[in-house]
C-alpha angles and dihedrals in degrees: 000000000000091000103119107144139042119266138049129327133199109226111194123188122180134187117171121171132180131171140157120261115285091246094047120121090233109046095190122157142185127200128184120189134180133173130190090355090164094054135066089251092068124152130184137177139180121200129180137161148114119281112251092009116060144336131202122193131187119192137188128182134175115198120183124190117197114191104166139351095184101065125121138193138185093213123107120215097050108179093031131086094244115072118188136181126244117273092247095050117144112206125212140165091255137017093259089072096047098100093178096050100095096038090054100047110122124193116263131193117207108208142123137197133207124203116193131186126181143178125201134185129189119184130179112223127194127292100012098316124126140173128215124183135173134186122192136179125191128185121193125188138162140087130295133172123261128187115223133180137200116196143088107224143026093271107050112037118126122197137208133184108230131200100239116205116228119212108155130161121188122185121188133179135172135183123196127190112192140180130193138172135157094294110014135060124182131175132184115192136181122191129186128182122185122190125193126184113201090208123060099188144350121236123195135181111244110245093195125086118233116292128204107283095030127106103252091237091060092070131074129327100019101028123103134180128208134195130186115238125216107305128233110264144164138210130202128185135177120191140177122203125183143168139185129195111213093179140343091281102028123074136157125201138170146174133209122186137172124190 
């Protein structure tokens, strides 16, 4: 909801609209909208165009997700991809023997935030044809929890809950070419989505001393664990959608897509 702390908040909503008279030769318009501008859940958009000709839209959205503000961790380096233990750490084969666990717990807030911007353009071409295109970019950062294990059999694994750093960028774009008349509708669309993770993996110092079945170097203080984080990836799709009205009560439609 964007309400995260005690105290007062200024909640600002805005809707400003201006257009030419309906019988004007140039039916242009402009609209500016904003919601929750005083909170961390704010959204804003600007749209302008000419009715029956074109439309341009600019969007911004800020989307926080708060999971916990009462977490704690003994790891140093929170927010980075290299987690280490305090200098006075005492390793053990279970948490009961870790005498410096409680004294070294630092508060940890698990939350993330997405910021999204987008641009869209719709343009009416000649003889029933039109083009519609959108471009969006979203950045997400923050901290979330991640379970990780060191071990090689059912009897000796040891687990930790790690503060995983989030540094995601997602870029999306689509272009649609469409046609319509009294009986036929046809649409060609291309979509691309590109995802980049600013972190390739997460490394943590093992707080447990070596257990029977481990290589001695895998335990504290020399042992480290590593996990891969979500990989960079991309998605492409091309689709064709069409429809034909044979009569007022008979219509056929279909869609073909490859991605």
